[in-house]
C-alpha positions as CSV (number, residue, x, y, z in Angstrom):
1,M,23.4,-13.4,87.0
2,A,25.4,-15.6,89.4
3,E,27.3,-12.6,90.7
4,F,24.1,-11.1,92.0
5,M,22.9,-14.2,93.8
6,T,23.6,-15.4,97.3
7,E,25.3,-18.8,97.7
8,T,22.0,-20.3,98.8
9,E,20.2,-19.0,95.8
10,Q,22.7,-20.3,93.2
11,R,21.8,-23.5,91.5
12,S,22.9,-25.4,88.4
13,T,21.5,-24.3,85.0
14,A,22.0,-27.7,83.6
15,V,18.8,-29.6,82.8
16,P,18.6,-33.1,84.4
17,H,18.5,-36.0,81.9
18,P,15.0,-36.7,80.8
19,G,15.1,-39.8,83.1
20,T,15.4,-37.5,86.2
21,A,12.5,-36.0,88.1
22,V,12.1,-32.3,87.4
23,G,9.7,-30.5,89.7
24,P,6.3,-32.3,89.3
25,R,7.3,-34.0,86.1
26,H,9.0,-37.3,85.5
27,R,10.5,-38.6,82.3
28,Q,11.4,-42.1,81.3
29,G,15.1,-42.7,80.8
30,R,16.8,-44.0,77.7
31,Q,17.0,-47.6,76.9
32,G,20.2,-49.2,75.7
33,E,23.7,-47.9,75.5
34,R,25.0,-45.6,72.9
35,G,27.3,-46.8,70.2
36,E,30.3,-45.1,68.5
37,R,31.6,-44.5,72.0
38,A,34.0,-41.6,72.2
39,D,35.4,-42.1,68.7
40,N,38.5,-40.0,68.6
41,T,39.0,-40.1,64.8
42,L,39.8,-36.4,64.4
43,G,41.6,-36.6,61.1
44,P,45.1,-35.2,60.4
45,G,46.4,-33.1,63.2
46,G,44.2,-34.5,66.0
47,T,42.2,-31.5,67.0
48,A,41.2,-28.3,65.3
49,D,40.6,-26.0,68.2
50,S,41.0,-22.8,66.2
51,V,38.8,-23.8,63.2
52,F,35.3,-22.9,64.4
53,G,34.2,-19.4,65.3
54,P,32.5,-17.8,68.3
55,G,29.4,-20.0,68.6
56,E,27.9,-20.3,72.1
57,G,31.1,-20.3,74.1
58,A,34.4,-22.0,74.1
59,D,34.4,-23.4,77.6
60,S,33.3,-27.0,78.0
61,A,29.9,-27.4,79.4
62,F,30.9,-30.6,81.0
63,G,32.5,-30.7,84.4
64,P,34.9,-33.5,85.6
65,G,31.9,-35.5,86.8
66,E,30.1,-35.8,83.5
67,G,31.9,-38.9,82.5
68,A,31.5,-40.8,79.2
69,E,28.5,-38.8,78.0
70,G,30.5,-35.5,78.0
71,Q,33.6,-37.3,76.5
72,E,31.6,-38.7,73.7
73,A,30.0,-35.3,72.8
74,A,33.5,-33.6,73.0
75,A,34.9,-36.2,70.7
76,L,32.1,-35.7,68.2
77,L,32.5,-32.0,68.2
78,E,36.3,-32.2,67.8
79,R,35.8,-34.6,64.9
80,T,33.4,-32.2,63.3
81,K,35.9,-29.4,63.6
82,A,38.5,-31.5,61.9
83,L,36.2,-32.7,59.1
84,A,34.3,-29.4,58.3
85,G,36.9,-26.8,59.5
86,P,39.0,-26.7,56.3
87,G,35.9,-26.2,54.2
88,L,34.6,-23.5,56.5
89,R,37.9,-21.6,56.4
90,A,38.2,-22.0,52.6
91,A,34.7,-20.6,52.1
92,V,35.4,-17.6,54.3
93,E,38.8,-17.0,52.6
94,S,36.9,-16.9,49.2
95,L,35.1,-13.7,50.2
96,P,36.2,-10.3,48.8
97,D,38.7,-8.5,50.9
98,S,36.2,-6.0,52.5
99,M,34.0,-8.8,53.9
100,R,36.7,-11.4,54.4
101,R,38.5,-9.4,57.1
102,I,35.2,-8.9,59.0
103,A,34.3,-12.6,58.8
104,L,37.8,-13.7,59.8
105,Y,37.6,-11.4,62.8
106,H,34.1,-12.7,63.7
107,F,35.3,-16.3,63.5
108,G,38.2,-15.5,65.8
109,W,40.9,-16.2,63.2
110,Q,42.2,-12.6,63.0
111,H,42.5,-9.6,65.2
112,A,40.9,-6.3,64.1
113,D,44.2,-5.2,62.6
114,G,44.3,-8.3,60.4
115,S,47.0,-10.1,62.4
116,P,46.5,-13.8,63.0
117,A,44.5,-14.9,66.1
118,A,44.4,-18.3,67.7
119,G,40.6,-18.4,67.8
120,N,38.9,-19.9,70.8
121,G,37.0,-22.8,69.1
122,G,33.2,-22.6,69.1
123,K,31.2,-25.7,70.0
124,A,30.2,-26.5,66.4
125,I,26.9,-28.1,67.5
126,R,25.0,-27.5,64.3
127,P,27.5,-29.0,61.9
128,A,28.0,-31.9,64.3
129,L,24.3,-32.6,64.1
130,V,24.5,-32.7,60.3
131,L,27.4,-35.3,60.4
132,A,25.9,-37.3,63.3
133,A,22.5,-37.6,61.5
134,A,24.2,-38.6,58.2
135,A,26.3,-41.3,60.1
136,A,23.2,-42.6,62.0
137,L,21.4,-43.3,58.8
138,G,24.2,-43.9,56.3
139,G,27.4,-44.7,58.1
140,P,30.8,-43.2,57.7
141,A,30.5,-42.7,53.9
142,A,27.4,-40.6,54.3
143,R,29.1,-38.6,57.1
144,T,31.9,-37.7,54.7
145,A,29.5,-36.8,51.9
146,A,27.6,-34.5,54.2
147,V,30.6,-32.2,55.1
148,P,29.5,-29.5,52.6
149,A,26.1,-29.4,54.3
150,A,27.8,-29.2,57.7
151,V,29.8,-26.2,56.5
152,A,26.7,-24.5,55.0
153,V,24.8,-24.8,58.3
154,E,27.7,-23.3,60.3
155,L,27.9,-20.4,57.8
156,V,24.2,-19.8,58.2
157,H,24.5,-19.9,62.0
158,N,27.2,-17.2,61.9
159,F,25.2,-15.1,59.5
160,T,22.5,-15.0,62.2
161,L,25.1,-14.2,64.9
162,L,26.5,-11.2,63.0
163,H,23.0,-9.9,62.4
164,D,21.8,-10.6,65.9
165,D,24.6,-8.7,67.5
166,V,23.7,-5.6,65.4
167,M,20.0,-5.8,66.1
168,D,20.5,-6.5,69.8
169,R,23.4,-3.9,70.0
170,D,25.5,-6.6,71.8
171,T,29.0,-5.2,72.3
172,S,30.9,-8.4,73.2
173,R,30.9,-12.0,72.1
174,Q,33.3,-14.6,73.5
175,H,35.3,-11.9,75.4
176,R,35.9,-9.8,72.2
177,P,34.1,-6.8,70.8
178,T,31.5,-7.8,68.4
179,A,32.2,-7.3,64.7
180,W,29.8,-4.4,64.3
181,T,31.4,-2.4,67.1
182,V,34.8,-2.8,65.3
183,F,33.8,-2.4,61.6
184,G,30.4,-0.7,61.8
185,A,26.9,-2.0,61.6
186,T,26.6,-1.8,57.8
187,D,29.7,-3.8,57.1
188,A,28.8,-6.4,59.7
189,I,25.4,-6.9,58.1
190,L,27.0,-7.2,54.7
191,A,29.5,-9.8,56.0
192,G,26.6,-11.8,57.4
193,D,24.8,-11.6,54.1
194,A,27.9,-12.9,52.3
195,L,28.1,-15.9,54.7
196,L,24.5,-16.7,53.9
197,A,25.2,-16.5,50.2
198,L,28.3,-18.7,50.6
199,A,26.2,-21.4,52.4
200,L,23.6,-21.5,49.6
201,R,26.2,-21.5,46.9
202,L,28.1,-24.4,48.6
203,L,25.1,-26.6,48.5
204,A,24.0,-25.5,45.0
205,E,27.4,-26.4,43.6
206,D,27.6,-29.8,45.4
207,P,27.3,-32.6,42.8
208,H,25.8,-34.9,45.5
209,P,22.1,-35.8,44.7
210,A,21.1,-34.3,48.0
211,G,22.6,-30.9,47.1
212,G,19.4,-29.5,45.4
213,P,16.9,-30.6,48.1
214,A,19.4,-29.5,50.8
215,V,19.7,-25.9,49.4
216,A,15.9,-25.6,49.1
217,R,15.5,-26.8,52.7
218,L,18.2,-24.5,54.0
219,A,16.7,-21.5,52.2
220,T,13.3,-22.3,53.7
221,C,14.8,-22.6,57.1
222,V,16.4,-19.1,56.7
223,V,13.0,-17.6,55.9
224,E,11.7,-19.2,59.1
225,L,14.7,-17.9,61.1
226,C,14.0,-14.3,59.8
227,A,10.3,-14.6,60.8
228,G,11.3,-15.8,64.3
229,E,13.8,-12.9,64.6
230,H,11.1,-10.4,63.5
231,T,8.7,-11.8,66.2
232,D,11.5,-11.6,68.8
233,T,12.1,-7.9,68.1
234,D,8.4,-7.2,67.9
235,L,7.9,-8.7,71.4
236,E,10.4,-6.3,72.9
237,H,8.1,-3.4,72.0
238,R,5.0,-4.9,73.4
239,A,3.8,-4.6,77.0
240,P,4.4,-7.5,79.3
241,D,0.7,-8.3,79.5
242,E,0.4,-8.4,75.7
243,V,2.8,-11.4,75.3
244,T,1.7,-15.0,75.7
245,L,3.9,-17.9,76.5
246,D,2.7,-19.8,73.4
247,E,3.9,-16.9,71.2
248,V,7.4,-17.0,72.8
249,L,7.6,-20.8,72.4
250,A,6.7,-20.4,68.7
251,M,9.3,-17.7,68.3
252,A,12.0,-19.8,70.0
253,E,11.2,-22.8,67.7
254,A,11.6,-20.5,64.6
255,K,14.8,-18.8,65.9
256,T,16.6,-21.8,67.3
257,G,14.8,-25.0,66.7
258,A,14.4,-24.5,63.0
259,L,18.2,-24.5,62.3
260,L,18.9,-27.5,64.5
261,G,16.1,-29.3,62.9
262,C,17.4,-28.4,59.5
263,A,20.9,-29.5,60.4
264,C,19.5,-33.0,61.3
265,A,17.3,-33.1,58.2
266,L,20.3,-32.2,55.9
267,G,22.3,-35.1,57.4
268,A,19.4,-37.4,56.7
269,L,19.1,-36.2,53.1
270,Y,22.8,-36.8,52.5
271,A,22.3,-40.4,53.9
272,G,19.6,-41.0,51.3
273,A,16.8,-41.2,53.9
274,G,13.2,-41.1,53.0
275,P,10.7,-38.4,53.8
276,Q,9.5,-39.9,57.0
277,E,13.0,-40.2,58.4
278,V,13.9,-36.7,57.3
279,A,10.8,-35.3,59.0
280,A,11.5,-37.2,62.2
281,L,15.0,-36.0,62.4
282,D,13.9,-32.5,61.7
283,G,11.5,-32.9,64.6
284,F,14.2,-34.3,66.8
285,G,16.4,-31.2,66.1
286,R,13.6,-28.8,66.7
287,Q,12.7,-30.2,70.0
288,A,16.3,-30.4,71.1
289,G,16.7,-26.8,69.8
290,L,13.9,-25.7,72.1
291,A,15.6,-27.4,75.0
292,F,18.8,-25.6,73.9
293,Q,17.0,-22.2,73.8
294,L,15.4,-22.8,77.2
295,I,18.8,-23.4,78.8
296,D,20.3,-20.6,76.8
297,D,17.7,-18.2,78.2
298,V,18.4,-19.5,81.8
299,I,22.1,-19.0,81.3
300,G,21.4,-15.5,79.8
301,I,19.8,-14.5,83.1
302,W,21.8,-16.4,85.7
303,G,24.9,-17.5,83.9
304,D,28.4,-16.3,84.8
305,S,29.6,-13.8,82.2
306,R,33.1,-14.9,82.7
307,R,32.2,-18.2,81.1
308,T,29.6,-17.1,78.6
309,G,31.6,-14.3,77.2
310,K,28.5,-12.1,77.0
311,P,27.4,-9.3,79.3
312,A,25.5,-10.5,82.4
313,G,21.8,-9.7,82.3
314,A,21.8,-8.3,78.7
315,D,18.4,-9.9,77.9
316,L,16.9,-8.4,81.0
317,A,18.3,-5.0,80.3
318,A,16.9,-5.1,76.8
319,R,13.5,-6.2,78.3
320,K,13.5,-9.3,76.1
321,K,10.5,-11.6,76.6
322,S,12.7,-14.7,76.9
323,L,11.1,-18.0,77.8
324,P,11.8,-17.9,81.6
325,V,10.5,-14.3,81.6
326,A,7.4,-15.2,79.6
327,A,6.6,-18.1,81.9
328,A,7.1,-15.9,85.0
329,L,4.8,-13.2,83.6
330,A,2.1,-15.8,83.0
331,S,2.3,-17.3,86.5
332,G,-0.2,-14.9,88.0
333,T,1.9,-14.5,91.1
334,E,2.8,-11.4,93.1
335,A,6.3,-11.8,91.7
336,A,4.8,-11.8,88.2
337,A,3.2,-8.4,88.9
338,E,6.5,-7.1,90.2
339,L,8.3,-8.4,87.1
340,A,5.7,-6.7,84.9
341,E,6.2,-3.4,86.7
342,L,10.0,-3.7,86.4
343,Y,9.7,-4.6,82.7
344,A,7.4,-1.6,82.0
345,K,10.3,0.8,82.9
346,P,13.3,1.3,80.6
347,Y,16.6,0.0,81.8
348,I,19.0,2.5,83.2
349,A,22.6,1.8,82.0
350,G,24.7,0.5,84.9
351,D,21.8,-0.3,87.1
352,A,23.1,-3.6,88.5
353,D,20.7,-3.6,91.4
354,G,17.8,-3.3,89.0
355,I,19.0,-6.3,87.0
356,A,19.4,-8.3,90.2
357,R,15.8,-7.4,91.3
358,T,14.5,-8.4,87.9
359,A,16.3,-11.7,87.9
360,L,15.0,-12.5,91.4
361,A,11.5,-11.7,90.3
362,V,11.7,-14.1,87.4
363,D,13.0,-16.8,89.8
364,R,10.4,-16.2,92.4
365,A,7.6,-16.3,89.8
366,G,8.8,-19.7,88.8
367,G,10.4,-18.8,85.5
368,R,13.6,-20.7,86.0
369,D,12.0,-23.9,87.4
370,W,9.5,-23.9,84.5
371,A,12.3,-23.4,81.9
372,Q,14.3,-26.4,83.3
373,A,11.3,-28.6,83.5
374,E,10.1,-27.6,80.0
375,A,13.6,-28.3,78.6
376,A,13.4,-31.9,80.1
377,D,10.0,-32.3,78.4
378,R,11.3,-31.1,75.1
379,M,14.2,-33.5,75.3
380,A,11.7,-36.4,76.0
381,H,9.8,-35.4,72.8
382,A,13.2,-35.2,70.9
383,M,14.0,-38.7,71.9
384,Q,10.6,-39.9,70.6
385,E,11.3,-38.3,67.3
386,L,14.8,-39.8,67.1
387,A,13.5,-43.3,67.8
388,R,11.1,-42.9,64.8
389,A,14.0,-42.2,62.5
390,V,16.8,-44.3,64.1
391,P,15.3,-47.1,66.2
392,D,18.7,-48.6,66.9
393,P,20.1,-46.9,70.1
394,E,23.6,-47.7,69.0
395,A,23.3,-46.0,65.6
396,A,21.6,-43.0,67.3
397,G,24.4,-42.7,69.8
398,G,26.1,-39.6,68.4
399,L,22.8,-37.7,68.1
400,L,21.9,-38.6,71.7
401,A,25.2,-37.4,73.0
402,L,24.8,-34.1,71.2
403,A,21.3,-33.7,72.5
404,E,22.5,-34.2,76.0
405,F,25.3,-31.7,75.4
406,V,22.9,-28.9,74.6
407,T,20.9,-29.4,77.9
408,R,23.8,-30.1,80.2
409,R,25.9,-27.1,79.3
410,S,26.5,-24.1,81.6
411,S,27.9,-21.6,79.1
C-alpha cells in the first residue's frame, strides 16, 4: 500500500540477509563463497523470457545495488526457463482445445482471442529449486534428468494459481484479467485440474528411477496444499480473536512452504540422494517458503500494485488473516484492538481510506516488523537444513542464491 503511505512511513519490504540485525534478533551470516557463480548457460537462444507464466511477478526483485547475488539468481532463473520451458509449453499444448486456450492465456502466451502474446516471464522459482537441488547433489547430469520434475512442479504451481484466483475472486494477475474473469470460473477450475493431471502424468511416465517416488511425493504435497487452502478460507470467516498466530503459520507452511519443500526434495530424488538428504532439502524449501510467504504478505499490504500486478490491499479488503495481520492481532496493543474492530466490519468497495487505516493499524501493532524479523529467522533455519544436505557451500550456491531471491524481492 505504498500509495497510501507518507514518504517517512515507507520502508523496504526486502528482508535483510540472515547475517543482518533485524529488530531484537541477530543472525549469523553465511560462511564461504557460493560456487557456480552467475553461470549463464541458458541453452539455445540465450534467454526464454516468454516461456514461463504469471508467477509472482515479472519485474526483477533486485535493484542495481544487489550485485552478484542478484545476478546469480537471475542467471539460474533464466537457465531454468531455457531448460524447462519447452517441456512446459509442450505439456500445455497437449491439452484439449477447450482447456488449452485457457491455459495458454493464463501463462501469458495468448490473448483472450487466441492471438499470440509475448508473455511477461514469471520468475520460475519452484522449477529453479528442483534443478538447483539436483545439481547440488548430483551435478549437471542430475540437473538435466530432473527437468520433467521441474516442469511438473511449475504445472502444479499454476494449478494453484488458477484455483486461488477463483476462490479469492481476484480480477487481475500480472496486469491482465485473471482467467476466470475471461473464461468463467468453471472453465478456469477445469483448466487448473488439467494442469495438475498433466504434472502427475509427466512424472508417472518418466522412465527415470525417481519418477515413481516423485509422483507420490508430489501428490502428497498437493493434498497438503489443499488442506492449507481450506484452512486459509476458513480463517476468513472466523472472528479476529478466534485466530491464533500458530494456526496461520501452519497454514502458510502448507500453502507455500510445502511446494517449495517438495521442489527441493524432487531435485534430491533425481540426484539419487538418500532419505536424510531428501528430508533436509524438503526442510530447507519449507523454511524458505515460509520466508517467501512472509514477504509476500508484506508486499500484499504495502507493495506497489504497479510492480506486483495485483490490486493494492486485496488481502486486507478480503479480511484475510495473513501473517502480518495475525501477528498484529496477537500483539495486545491498542493498534491491535483497532485492527480487530476494522476487520470485524465488511469492506466497502472503493474504500481506499479504510484500506489505508487498516494497513496503518497492522504496522502500528508491529505486524510488518514481526514479519520481516520472522522471515530472517526462517531463512536462518533454512540455511541449517541446507547445510545438513549439502555441507559444501560451493555446491549449495544455487540454492543459496534462490533462497536469498525470495526474501530480497519487492514484487
